[in-house]
N, C-alpha and C positions, 0 to 999 in steps of 0.2 A: 410853357409851364404846365399847361393842361396835359400835354403829351408826356412830360416827365413824370407827373403824378400818376398817369395811366400806366407807365412802364413800371414804376415802383410798386403799384398795386398788383400788377400782373406778376412781377417777380416774387412778391410776398405770397400770392396765392399758389404759384408754382412750387415754391420752396415748401409750403405747408402741405401741399398735395404729395410732394415727394416724401416728406416725413411720415405722413399718414400711410402712404403706400408701403413704406419700409417697416412700419410697426408690425410686430409678430401677431398672427391671428389669435383671436380670443377662443376659437373653437374650430374644429375641422369637420368635414363632411364624410370622413372615412374612419372606420374603426382603428385602422393601423396604417398611417401614411408611409411607414417604412417597411411594408411587407415585401418590397422588391429588393431590399438590401441584403447583400450576401452575408450569410452567417459567419461570424468571426471564429478564429480558432478557439476551441474549448478544451484546454488541456485536462489530462487526468488529475486526480487529487494529488498524486505523488509528484507531478510535474509543476504544480502551482507554487509560485514563490510566496514567501511570508511577507505581508504588508502590515506594519504595525500602526499605520494611520488610516484615515478614511481615504480610499482610493481616489485618484484624480479623475473627476467626471469628464474632463476635457481631453483626456488622453485616448486617442483612437486605437483601434486594434492593431494598426500597422506601425504603432510606436510614435506617430506624429501627433502633435496637439492641434486642436481645432483652430482654424483661422477665420472662418466665416460663420454667420448665423445659419446659413443653409446647411452647414455641416452638422447641425444639431439633429436633423432628421436621421442622419446616418448613425451618429453616436448614440442617439436614443434607441435605435434598433439594435445596436450592439449590446447596450445595457440590458434591454429586454431579453435578448438571447441568453445572456449570462444568468439573469434572475430566473428564467425558465429552466435552464439546464441544471443549475446548481441549487436553486431555491424552491420553486413551487411547481415545477413541471410545465409542460407546454400547454398553452391555451389554444385550442383549435379556433378556426374562424367560423363563419356562418355555415351551418350544416347543409348537406345536399338537399334535404327535405325541410321546407320551412313554409308554414301556413299561419296566418293570423286573421282574427276576426274580432269584432266588438259586439258584446251583448250588454246593453245598458251601460254600466260603468265598469264592466269586466272585460279585460283583454284575454282572449283565448289564443294560445299558441301551440302548434304542433311542430316538433323538431324531430329529425330522423336522419339516419344514414343506412342505406341499403334496405333491409327488411325490418329494421328496428326503429321504433318511434316512441315518443312519450309526449304527454301534454303538460303545459304550464299555464297558469293563470296569474294575472296581476290586476289589482283593483285600483281604479282611479278615483280619488276624492277631489272633486272640483269645487272650489269655494263658491258660496252663494253669490258673492259680489262680482264673480268673473263673468265676462260676456259669453253668451252661448255660441256665437257665430265667429269667434276669433281665437286663433291658437294662443295659448298662454304658456308661460314657463312651468316647469314641474321639478320637484325633487323626488328621486327614487330612494326610498328609505329601506334599509336592510332589515327585513322581518317586521317592520312597523312603518307606518306612513311617513314619518319624518325622522327615523332613527330615535335618538334620545333628545332631540331638539324640540322645544315647545312648538306645537303645531300652529299657534296663533301668529307666529312671526311670518309664516307662509300664507295662511288663509287670509290674513288681513291685507296682504299685498297682492291678492289675486293669483297666487302661485298654487298650482295643483300638487297633490302628493300621490305617489304611486308606490304600492307595497311590493317589494321583491321577496318572495318566499323561498329561502335558500334550500329547504329540505325537498323541494320539488326537483332540484337538480342533484343534490348530494346531501345525505343526512349526517355526514361527518363521523360515521361510526368506524368503518375500516376502509382501507383502500379499495376493496371490492364492492362496497355498498353503493347504492344510489342509482338513479336513472341515467346519469351521465355515462356510467360504465357500460350501459346497454349499447350505447352508440360507439363508445371508444374503449373497448375492452383491453387494448394494449397500451393505453395512454400512460404517460408518466405523471399526469396532472394530480397534484394534491387538491385538497378541498378549495383552497383560495383561487387556484387557476380555474377550477370547475365553477365556482360561484361567480367569478368575474365573467366567465363565458355566459352564464345564465343572465346576468345583468345586460350583457350585450345583445342577447336575443330579445329582451324586452324593448331595447332601443330599436332593434330591427323592426319589431312589430309597430312601434309608434311611427316609424318612417313610412310604412305602407298603409297606415290607418289615418288618413287625414280627418276622418269623421270623429276621431278622438279629440281633435282640436287642441293638441299639445305642440308647442313650439320646440321642435327637436334641436334647435340651435341654442336653447336656453334650458339645458338640463343640469341638475345637480345630483350628487349622491351623498348620503351620510349614514353613519351608524356609530355605535359606541362599543368599546372593548373588542371582543372577537369580531363583532359586526363593524367596528371601526376599521379593522384590518380589511374586512371585506370591501368596504367603501373605498379604501385607499387603493387596493389592487384594481377595483373596477375603474376608478378614475385614472390610474396610471396606465392601464392597458387598453382603454377605449378613448380615443381622441375626440369622440363626439360628445363627451361630457365636458361642459363648460366650467363647472365649479365642483370641487371635491372638498368635503368637510369631514375628515376623520376625527372622532372624539376619543381620546384616551385609548389609542389603538395598541400601545405597549409593544412587546417583543414581536417581531414579524410585521410590525406596522411602522410607526414613525421613529422608533428608537433604533439606534445603531447596535448591531450585533457586537462589534468590537467594544464600544464604550459601555454597553450594558454588562459585558463580562468583567470589565475593569471595575465598574461600580459595585458589583456583588463582592468582589474580592476586597475592595477598598473599605466598604462600609459594613461588611460582614452581615449582609441582609439579602434575602432572596429577591432577585430581579429577573424579569422574564427574558433571560438570555437564551442562547442556543440550546442549552441543556433543558431548562424548564419549559420552554415554549413548545418543545416537540413531544411532551407527554412521557408517560412511563412505559408505553408499549411501542414496539416497532411497527405496529399496525395503526398507530395514531396518524390520521391521514391529512392533517391540515397542510403539510408541506410535502415536497417530493422526497422520496426515499433518499435521494442523493444528498440532501442537506444534513442527514445524520452523520456523515463523515466529518463534518466540521464542528461537532459538539464541543470538542476540547481544543479546537484549533480555529477560532474565528478569524485569526490573522491570515489564514490560507484562502479565505473567500476572495475572489477577484472583484467583488463589489461589496457595497454596504448600503444601508437603507436611505442614506442621503440621495443615492442614485435612483432608488425606487420613487422617492418623493419627486426628484427632478424629472422623472419620466412624464410628469404632468405638465411641465413647462412646454410652451409659454402660456398655457391655460392657467386658471386661477385655483389656488388652494388656501383654505383656512384651517389650521390645525388647532384643536381645542384640547387642552391638557389640564390635569390636576396634579399637584405635587404631593397630595396626601398619601397615596398608596405607593410605597417604595417599589413594589413589584412592577409597577407600570413604567418606571424609569423615565420620569419627566426630564431629568437632567440629560439623559442620553438622547432624548428627543430634541433638546436644544442644540446639541452639537450637530445633529443631523440637519436641523433647520439652517444653522449658520453655513454649513457646507453646501446644502442644496440651493440656498438663496443665491449663491454665486453664479449659478446657471441662469436664473432669472435676470441677474445683473448683467451678465454677459450678453444676454439676448435683448437687453434694453428695456425690460419690463419688470423692475423690482417691486412695483406696486401690486403685483399679482400673487404675492405670497405673504401670509401673515400668521402669527401665533398669538393666541390668547390663553392665559393660564390663571388658575386660582387654586386655593387650598381647600377643596371640597370633596365630599364623598364621591366614590366611583360612579360615573355616568349620571351625576346629578347636575342641575343647572345652577349657575351663578349669575347674579345680576351684572357682574363685571364683564360677562361675555356678551351682553345684550347689544351694546352699540357696535361692537366688532362684527357680530353676525349680521346685524341690520345693514351695515355699510357694504358688506360683501354681497348680500342678496340684492340690494338696490343697484349696485354697480354692475355685477356680473350676470345677474338674471334679469334685471329690469332695465339695464342700460342707463341708469341715472348717474351721470358724472357731475356730482354736486360739490366737488372739491374736498370732501372729507377724506382723510388719509386711509389708504388700505395697505400701506407698507409699515408694519409694526411688529415688534417683538415684546410682548408683555410677559415677563418671566422673572422669577427670583434668581434664576441661574444665569447670572451675567458675567461671572468671573471664571471663564473656562479657558483651558490651555489650548488656544487655537493654533499656536505655533507648532505644538506637538501633533495635534490631530488633523490640522488642515495646513500642511506645509507647502502645498502647491499654490501657484498664483492664478489669478483669473485673467484669461486672455482678453484683449480688445478685439472683438469680432467685427468683421466688415459686413 
């Protein structure tokens, strides 16, 4: 009997170890785990088919659908290549010249290619209650310490904040402006690719500065409005970010280009669709020049922003939305969430994507967001698995035509 009990215990432990081993990672130690994947075919605008629904994120470039969880690394790289080529331009990797140092609470960074360099700085705010001799989690806020999120949610938990100053990389004036273009004068990158590149260089610095005492396995990014887009691209394009929290990121962020175009026509109200999001000037640099070809033809895009969100998978994302401003397209963000979540489901980690929404002013805080933000911080930055749910969709937009917009099925991945 004793031997039988021992075998049962052993089998139980082995089965649980196998399940644990099979679970998708919470974060990675590389900026881009798919950097070795072959670039898929990228047809010209004229050769792109019209797709009236949200494209199938599981459909590989070779026409076959994903069958294994390991295949997501390849499919994610294919989606990345499409978004870069048609949407925001190419994000370079770590530059040939890179130096980092710490002076007090200021990170000093020098980046360069060839004879051209420029300097960046980022300020670390370390909570008073955090230990001095132990690495702690951190949030990288876009142009402010914690984006538009109340700072006390982080400081009270011993989470540091780091401010990324976007104008040190690109000032968003024209395509030719900004320090980034000194290094990459022939780049196709729009501002969002440039800013995501800058956030990655801050993470590079943290990795080589152990004296900063920041746990680089527990990093979050956040921002609101245009900075919400900035945070979303940073989290999607750098797999070293454990938690991405875009707030009201609108067109170019969490909302579908296709659905936002439909919303504007259906409701006769301005939504940040492909026309409005790209500004009134051909030199408005947020996106790649290539995206302008799709202004009146969003159905020709081979991707949509459910796939940008899905690039974060299997890592964690909490999307914060307001339904008050029609331009921000909260309904279009909901259809994107429903489609993107299928990727997390297929990977076996649907508890790593959540949406919280209220009817409040743009970039303002609602108490309804509080418990949802807290559980994401506790679980994905602090590692506290206390049983509170992190798989939720809190939205007034619950009656959406998923049969029309999400006609594909979710595969069972091995």
